[in-house]
N, C-alpha and C positions, 0 to 999 in steps of 0.2 A: 260535512263529509264531501271530499272531492272525488269525482268520478271521471275517468277518461274512457270514452267509448269509441271504438273504431268507426262506427257508423255516424253517431250524432255529435262527436267531439267531447269537449269538456263541460261539465256542469256540476253544480253543488246541490246536495240534499241535506236537510237537517230535520230536527224535531221527530215527528212520528215516522216519516219515511226512513230517516237514518236509523232509528232504533229497530224498525222492521227489517231493514237490510242486514243489520248486524245480528239479528236473531238466528238461532240455530236452524230454524225451519228454512230460512232463505239461504243461509250460508251452505246448507247441505246441497243446494242445487248446483254449487260449483263442482260437485262430484257426480252429477247426473248429465249424461251426454244427450243432446237433443235428438241425434239420429239413431238412438238405440244401440245397435251393434255396429254402426257404420265406422266408428273410430277404431274398432278392432281389426278391420280389414283395409282401412285407408286412413293413415294417420292425419291426413289433411282435414278429415271430416270430424272435427273435434269441438264444435260449438256446444256450449253448455246451457242448461236451462237457466242458470243464474244470469248469464250474459243476456239471454233473451228476455227474462223477466224484468231486469233493470231497463232494458231497451224499450219494452212495451210501456213501462211506467213513464219513461221520458217522452216517448212519442205522444202519449196522451197529454202530457204537460204542454208540449209544443203546439198542440192543436187546441189548447184552451180548456182542457178537461179539468174538473174540480180535483181538489186534494183527495176526496173520497174515491173518485174514479182512478186516480193514480195509485192509491193503495190497493184497490181491487186488481189493477193491472199488475202491480208488483207481485201480488200473492196468487195470481190465477193458476200458477203451475206448481205450487208447493206440495200438492198431493201426488205428483208424478212419482211412480216407483222407480227403482233402479232399472236402467235400460229403457226408460220412457215407454214408447208404444209397443215394445216387444211383449209386454204383459198382455196386450190385447190379443195377440196371436196365441199366447199360452192359454188364455181363458176363453178364447173364441168370442171376443167382443167385436162384433161386426162394425159397430159405429166408432170403434177405437176410443172409447170413453170411460175406461175403467177408472182413470184418475178423477173423472168428474163424479163418478158414483161414490167414491170414498172421500171426496173433498170436505164435506161437512164434518165428518168424523175426525179427519186429520187436523183441520183448523181448530175444532173444539178441544182436542186433546193436546194442543200445542201451547206455547207461551204467548201466542198472538193475541188471544182475547184480553189478557192482562195488560199487554202493551197498549192496545187500543183503548181500553178502559181508562188508562192513565191520561189519555188525551181527550177523554169525553166521548168516545165512540162506542156504540154497541155493535159488536162484531156480527151478530146474526143479521141485522137489517142491512149492514153494509156489504157483507161478503157472501151470504147464503142465498141471495137473489140477484143474479147478474143481469136480469132483464132490463134494469134501469141504466146499465153502463153501456150505452150505445156506441161509444167510441171503441171500447175494449172488445166487445163481441157482437158480431152480426152473423146471421145465417148466410151461408153461401147462396148466391155468388157475390155478395156485397163485400166491400172493403171493411176491414176493422184493424185495430192496432196489433192484435195477435197475428193475424194473417200477413199483414204488411211487414212486421218486424222479422218474423222467421224467414220470410222470402228474401228480403234484402240481406239479412245477416248470413244466411247459408250461402247465397249466391256470391256475395262479396268475398266471404271466407274461402270459397272454392275457386276464386279468381275468374268468375264468369261475368261479373259486372264491376265497374269502376266506381270509386268514390265520387268522381265528377258526375257520372250518370245518376247516382243516388241523390246527390245534392240537387240536380236539375229536377228530378222527380219530386223531392220533398218541397221544393219551391212551388210546385203546382198542386200540392196536396193541402186541402183545407177541410173545414168542417162547416156544415150547415144544419141547423136544427138538431145538433148533437150527433151527426153522422158524417163519416168521411166521404169526400168526393174529390174529384180532380177538376182543374180549371182549363184543361186543354185536352183535345182528343189524342194528340201525339204521346203525351205522358201516360194516358190511360192505356194506349196500345202497348207502350213500352212495358208497363207493369204486367199486363196480361201475358205478354210474351215471356217475361221473366218468371212469372208465377208458374206457367206451364213447364218452363225449364226446371223449376223446383219440384213440382208435384209429379211430373212425368219422367223427366230425364234424370233427376236426382233420387226422389223417393222410389222410383221404379227401376233405377239403375240395376242391372243384373248383379253387380257386386254388393250393392246395398241389400237387395233381396236375399242374396246368399247369406250375408251376415245375420240378418234378422231371422232367417229360417233356422240356421243352425244354433243360434243362441236361444231361440224359442224352444227348440227341441231339447236343448240342454237343460233349460229351466223346467220344462215339463217333467223330464226324467228325475231331476233333483227334487222337485216337489213330491212326485209320486213315491220316491224312495226315502222321503223325509230327510234328505241331505240339507235342505233349506225349508223354510216355511214362508207363507205369504207375508208374515210380519217381517222376516229378514229383508224382504224387498223394499222396505222403507229405509234401508241403509243406502249408502252410495254404491255406484257401479263397482268401484274398486273393492269395497268391503264384501260385496256379494261374490265377485269373482274370486276373492281370496277363499271364501267358504267353499265355492265349487272346486277350486284347485286343490284344496286340502282334503277333499273327499277321496275315499279309497274305493268308490264305486267305479268299476271298469266302464260302464256305459257312459257315465258322466265324463270320464276322462277321454274316452274315444271321441265324443262329440266336441269337447273343448278343443281338441287338436285341429279341428277344422277352422278355428278362428284365429287368423294371423294375417299380416299384411303381405304375405307372399302368394296369396290365392290368385288364381287366374280363372276367369269365367267368361262366358259369352252368352248371347241370346240366340236361341234356336228353337223354333216351333216344331221342327221335324224330329230332332234328336235332343231331348232335354232330360234333366235329372229331377226337376220339380217345377211346379207352376205356382205362381202367387198372384193374388189380386189385392188391391188396396181400396180403401174407402174412396168413393167418387169425390173428386175435388174440382169444382169449376169456379170461374171468376168472371164477373161482368160489372166493372166499377160504374158508379154514377159519375157523370161528367156534366159540368155546367157549360151549355153551348146555346148562344142566342137567347140569353135570359130565361132559359128553360133547362130543367134537369132531365137528362136522358140516360138510359143504359148505353154504354159505349157500343154494344153490339148493334144498337139501332142506327149507329152512325158509321160503323166500320165493318166492311166486308171481311177484312183480315181477322178481326176479333171473332166474327161468327165462324170463320173457317178454322181458326185455332181451337175454338171451343169444341167444334165437331170432332176434330182430330184427337183432342185430349180425351173426349168422352169415349171414342172408339178404343183408344189405347188403354184407358182405364178399365173398360169392359173386357178387353182381351186379356189384360194382365201381362205378366212377364214370365217367359219360359227360359229357365236357367240351365245351361249346360256347364258342368264343372270341367274345366280344361286341366287344371292342376291344383290340388289342395295340399301338396307336400310342404312341410316346413322348410324354409330356406336354410341352406347350410351356412354356418358361420354367423 
């Protein structure tokens, strides 16, 4: 199977990875947008969970990760519901981890166990304990394939970084003892700056906050009125939107009208319509310097300053003022 990725270029997968990619569980992710409601209010923000999952798989491969860890990387997001992390606001999951809570059930009830058994793998030991996959997942503020891929992918897609910058970064990205690190301070600083552009300037962009707020309110109402069920959220974004749009409930329809690409919002702490906070996300990559592994914050005052600023902004949250939510004419 030939894959062309805008970040990593062209590569081939076969065997177990190919069959998993072609499975309905992974193919469904083509209809799950990574930014939740973001693509409904800005058509440029349309990266999918499928693109990200295949990217994570390949990044693990580039860094020498085993086939088993590549499988775990490919499948790490299969339990995301429609609209991704919007469900966490609907269900008040402060850690934004609803998809993790249902991961075992989703995997077990899918075709994935049979595919893995065909190749001699027991899915429970490989997929239901991710502590062994140190390239795939690390607690913040460390680097990991998941964190690196979504940052590079979103920021490149949004035109904030170039492919040349990404390639320079990837050249300096390596693994040691099964964990990601960088081989120069400048590349670590570049990624820290890029990551905070992702989790502060993008995740907390007032337009992004607006979209997630109104979509979460729509889903809350639809669930309460039984227009949709939690089970329906295991469909794609488009399929759930079709269910919502087909509803004759006036509250659902009123809320849906807020979600379009003609919305204008701004940030204003003094005069705002709603306030939103996100999960705290900080980054402090390991870097090899002078034959020793350091946290880059130990070597860079800029990184320390950026981290302090990101922490303050995350704690403050975003105050959104709606300038115009009227549907554009024509």
